LOTITI-817294 format. One record per residue: residue number from 1; residue in one letter; y, z, x of N, C-alpha, C in turn. Coordinates in nm, 2 decimals. Layout:
// LOTITI-817294
num->NUM	residu->A	n.py->Y	n.pz->Z	n.px->X	ca.py->Y	ca.pz->Z	ca.px->X	c.py->Y	c.pz->Z	c.px->X
...
This chain:
// LOTITI-817294
num->1	residu->M	n.py->9.36	n.pz->6.80	n.px->2.92	ca.py->9.47	ca.pz->6.86	ca.px->2.87	c.py->9.59	c.pz->6.76	c.px->2.89
num->2	residu->R	n.py->9.68	n.pz->6.77	n.px->2.80	ca.py->9.80	ca.pz->6.68	ca.px->2.81	c.py->9.92	c.pz->6.75	c.px->2.76
num->3	residu->K	n.py->10.04	n.pz->6.71	n.px->2.80	ca.py->10.17	ca.pz->6.77	ca.px->2.76	c.py->10.27	c.pz->6.67	c.px->2.72
num->4	residu->V	n.py->10.37	n.pz->6.71	n.px->2.64	ca.py->10.48	ca.pz->6.62	ca.px->2.61	c.py->10.60	c.pz->6.72	c.px->2.60
num->5	residu->S	n.py->10.72	n.pz->6.67	n.px->2.64	ca.py->10.84	ca.pz->6.74	ca.px->2.63	c.py->10.90	c.pz->6.71	c.px->2.49
num->6	residu->V	n.py->10.92	n.pz->6.81	n.px->2.41	ca.py->10.98	ca.pz->6.79	ca.px->2.28	c.py->11.13	c.pz->6.76	c.px->2.29
num->7	residu->N	n.py->11.19	n.pz->6.79	n.px->2.40	ca.py->11.33	ca.pz->6.77	ca.px->2.43	c.py->11.36	c.pz->6.63	c.px->2.49
num->8	residu->S	n.py->11.25	n.pz->6.54	n.px->2.49	ca.py->11.26	ca.pz->6.40	ca.px->2.53	c.py->11.28	c.pz->6.38	c.px->2.68
num->9	residu->I	n.py->11.25	n.pz->6.49	n.px->2.76	ca.py->11.26	ca.pz->6.47	ca.px->2.91	c.py->11.14	c.pz->6.38	c.px->2.95
num->10	residu->E	n.py->11.03	n.pz->6.40	n.px->2.88	ca.py->10.91	ca.pz->6.32	ca.px->2.91	c.py->10.86	c.pz->6.27	c.px->2.78
num->11	residu->N	n.py->10.82	n.pz->6.14	n.px->2.78	ca.py->10.76	ca.pz->6.08	ca.px->2.66	c.py->10.69	c.pz->5.96	c.px->2.71
num->12	residu->P	n.py->10.57	n.pz->5.93	n.px->2.67	ca.py->10.48	ca.pz->5.99	ca.px->2.58	c.py->10.40	c.pz->6.11	c.px->2.64
num->13	residu->W	n.py->10.29	n.pz->6.14	n.px->2.59	ca.py->10.20	ca.pz->6.24	ca.px->2.64	c.py->10.17	c.pz->6.21	c.px->2.78
num->14	residu->I	n.py->10.16	n.pz->6.31	n.px->2.87	ca.py->10.12	ca.pz->6.30	ca.px->3.01	c.py->10.00	c.pz->6.39	c.px->3.03
num->15	residu->A	n.py->9.90	n.pz->6.33	n.px->3.09	ca.py->9.78	ca.pz->6.40	ca.px->3.13	c.py->9.81	c.pz->6.50	c.px->3.24
num->16	residu->I	n.py->9.77	n.pz->6.62	n.px->3.23	ca.py->9.80	ca.pz->6.72	ca.px->3.33	c.py->9.67	c.pz->6.77	c.px->3.40
num->17	residu->T	n.py->9.55	n.pz->6.73	n.px->3.35	ca.py->9.43	ca.pz->6.75	ca.px->3.42	c.py->9.32	c.pz->6.66	c.px->3.35
num->18	residu->T	n.py->9.23	n.pz->6.62	n.px->3.43	ca.py->9.12	ca.pz->6.54	ca.px->3.37	c.py->9.00	c.pz->6.62	c.px->3.32
num->19	residu->T	n.py->8.96	n.pz->6.71	n.px->3.40	ca.py->8.85	ca.pz->6.80	ca.px->3.36	c.py->8.86	c.pz->6.94	c.px->3.42
num->20	residu->T	n.py->8.81	n.pz->7.03	n.px->3.35	ca.py->8.81	ca.pz->7.17	ca.px->3.40	c.py->8.70	c.pz->7.24	c.px->3.32
num->21	residu->T	n.py->8.63	n.pz->7.34	n.px->3.39	ca.py->8.54	ca.pz->7.42	ca.px->3.32	c.py->8.59	c.pz->7.56	c.px->3.29
num->22	residu->Q	n.py->8.72	n.pz->7.58	n.px->3.33	ca.py->8.78	ca.pz->7.71	ca.px->3.31	c.py->8.84	c.pz->7.72	c.px->3.17
num->23	residu->T	n.py->8.85	n.pz->7.85	n.px->3.13	ca.py->8.91	ca.pz->7.88	ca.px->2.99	c.py->9.06	c.pz->7.89	c.px->3.00
num->24	residu->T	n.py->9.12	n.pz->7.89	n.px->3.12	ca.py->9.26	ca.pz->7.89	ca.px->3.14	c.py->9.30	c.pz->7.78	c.px->3.24
num->25	residu->Y	n.py->9.43	n.pz->7.74	n.px->3.23	ca.py->9.48	ca.pz->7.64	ca.px->3.32	c.py->9.63	c.pz->7.67	c.px->3.34
num->26	residu->E	n.py->9.67	n.pz->7.67	n.px->3.47	ca.py->9.81	ca.pz->7.70	ca.px->3.51	c.py->9.88	c.pz->7.57	c.px->3.52
num->27	residu->V	n.py->9.99	n.pz->7.55	n.px->3.44	ca.py->10.07	ca.pz->7.43	ca.px->3.45	c.py->10.19	c.pz->7.46	c.px->3.53
num->28	residu->T	n.py->10.22	n.pz->7.37	n.px->3.63	ca.py->10.34	ca.pz->7.39	ca.px->3.72	c.py->10.44	c.pz->7.28	c.px->3.69
num->29	residu->G	n.py->10.56	n.pz->7.30	n.px->3.75	ca.py->10.66	ca.pz->7.19	ca.px->3.74	c.py->10.73	c.pz->7.18	c.px->3.60
num->30	residu->L	n.py->10.72	n.pz->7.29	n.px->3.52	ca.py->10.79	ca.pz->7.29	ca.px->3.40	c.py->10.94	c.pz->7.33	c.px->3.42
num->31	residu->E	n.py->11.03	n.pz->7.27	n.px->3.34	ca.py->11.17	ca.pz->7.29	ca.px->3.35	c.py->11.22	c.pz->7.40	c.px->3.25
num->32	residu->P	n.py->11.30	n.pz->7.50	n.px->3.30	ca.py->11.35	ca.pz->7.60	ca.px->3.22	c.py->11.43	c.pz->7.55	c.px->3.10
num->33	residu->G	n.py->11.42	n.pz->7.61	n.px->2.98	ca.py->11.49	ca.pz->7.57	ca.px->2.86	c.py->11.43	c.pz->7.45	c.px->2.79
num->34	residu->V	n.py->11.32	n.pz->7.39	n.px->2.84	ca.py->11.26	ca.pz->7.28	ca.px->2.78	c.py->11.14	c.pz->7.32	c.px->2.70
num->35	residu->E	n.py->11.13	n.pz->7.26	n.px->2.58	ca.py->11.02	ca.pz->7.29	ca.px->2.49	c.py->10.91	c.pz->7.19	c.px->2.51
num->36	residu->Y	n.py->10.79	n.pz->7.24	n.px->2.54	ca.py->10.67	ca.pz->7.15	ca.px->2.56	c.py->10.57	c.pz->7.17	c.px->2.46
num->37	residu->E	n.py->10.49	n.pz->7.07	n.px->2.43	ca.py->10.37	ca.pz->7.08	ca.px->2.35	c.py->10.25	c.pz->7.05	c.px->2.44
num->38	residu->F	n.py->10.14	n.pz->7.13	n.px->2.41	ca.py->10.02	ca.pz->7.10	ca.px->2.49	c.py->9.90	c.pz->7.08	c.px->2.39
num->39	residu->Q	n.py->9.81	n.pz->7.00	n.px->2.43	ca.py->9.69	ca.pz->6.97	ca.px->2.36	c.py->9.57	c.pz->6.97	c.px->2.45
num->40	residu->G	n.py->9.46	n.pz->7.01	n.px->2.41	ca.py->9.33	ca.pz->7.00	ca.px->2.49	c.py->9.23	c.pz->6.92	c.px->2.41
num->41	residu->A	n.py->9.14	n.pz->6.86	n.px->2.49	ca.py->9.03	ca.pz->6.78	ca.px->2.43	c.py->8.90	c.pz->6.81	c.px->2.51
num->42	residu->G	n.py->8.79	n.pz->6.79	n.px->2.45	ca.py->8.66	ca.pz->6.81	ca.px->2.52	c.py->8.61	c.pz->6.68	c.px->2.57
num->43	residu->V	n.py->8.53	n.pz->6.69	n.px->2.68	ca.py->8.46	ca.pz->6.58	ca.px->2.73	c.py->8.31	c.pz->6.59	c.px->2.71
num->44	residu->I	n.py->8.26	n.pz->6.49	n.px->2.64	ca.py->8.11	ca.pz->6.49	ca.px->2.60	c.py->8.05	c.pz->6.36	c.px->2.65
num->45	residu->S	n.py->7.92	n.pz->6.35	n.px->2.64	ca.py->7.86	ca.pz->6.23	ca.px->2.69	c.py->7.91	c.pz->6.10	c.px->2.63
num->46	residu->E	n.py->7.96	n.pz->6.10	n.px->2.51	ca.py->8.02	ca.pz->5.98	ca.px->2.45	c.py->8.16	c.pz->5.95	c.px->2.49
num->47	residu->G	n.py->8.22	n.pz->6.05	n.px->2.56	ca.py->8.36	ca.pz->6.03	ca.px->2.60	c.py->8.45	c.pz->6.15	c.px->2.57
num->48	residu->I	n.py->8.57	n.pz->6.13	n.px->2.54	ca.py->8.66	ca.pz->6.24	ca.px->2.51	c.py->8.67	c.pz->6.26	c.px->2.36
num->49	residu->T	n.py->8.67	n.pz->6.39	n.px->2.32	ca.py->8.68	ca.pz->6.42	ca.px->2.18	c.py->8.83	c.pz->6.40	c.px->2.14
num->50	residu->E	n.py->8.86	n.pz->6.42	n.px->2.01	ca.py->9.00	ca.pz->6.42	ca.px->1.97	c.py->9.07	c.pz->6.54	c.px->2.02
num->51	residu->Y	n.py->9.20	n.pz->6.53	n.px->2.04	ca.py->9.28	ca.pz->6.64	ca.px->2.09	c.py->9.30	c.pz->6.74	c.px->1.98
num->52	residu->C	n.py->9.30	n.pz->6.87	n.px->2.02	ca.py->9.33	ca.pz->6.98	ca.px->1.92	c.py->9.47	c.pz->6.98	c.px->1.88
num->53	residu->Q	n.py->9.50	n.pz->7.06	n.px->1.78	ca.py->9.63	ca.pz->7.08	ca.px->1.73	c.py->9.73	c.pz->7.13	c.px->1.85
num->54	residu->S	n.py->9.85	n.pz->7.08	n.px->1.85	ca.py->9.94	ca.pz->7.11	ca.px->1.95	c.py->9.98	c.pz->7.26	c.px->1.96
num->55	residu->V	n.py->10.00	n.pz->7.31	n.px->2.08	ca.py->10.06	ca.pz->7.45	ca.px->2.10	c.py->10.19	c.pz->7.43	c.px->2.16
num->56	residu->T	n.py->10.29	n.pz->7.49	n.px->2.11	ca.py->10.43	ca.pz->7.47	ca.px->2.16	c.py->10.47	c.pz->7.59	c.px->2.25
num->57	residu->L	n.py->10.54	n.pz->7.56	n.px->2.36	ca.py->10.59	ca.pz->7.66	ca.px->2.45	c.py->10.73	c.pz->7.62	c.px->2.50
num->58	residu->I	n.py->10.82	n.pz->7.72	n.px->2.50	ca.py->10.95	ca.pz->7.70	ca.px->2.56	c.py->10.96	c.pz->7.78	c.px->2.69
num->59	residu->V	n.py->10.99	n.pz->7.71	n.px->2.80	ca.py->11.00	ca.pz->7.77	ca.px->2.93	c.py->11.13	c.pz->7.84	c.px->2.94
num->60	residu->I	n.py->11.12	n.pz->7.97	n.px->2.98	ca.py->11.25	ca.pz->8.05	ca.px->3.00	c.py->11.27	c.pz->8.08	c.px->3.14
């Protein structure tokens, strides 16, 4: 999973976890009022798959 701040606080994409077998993941350290985009990818024997479409979140 990776994230990027749409408000340019962080750029480029930052990896927030390398692997997980869970269907949920808690992200910490997000700033209030900042819009983030998140993407996930799968890990297979050949390596990492392409990242999925971004999901946007604004921290309140």
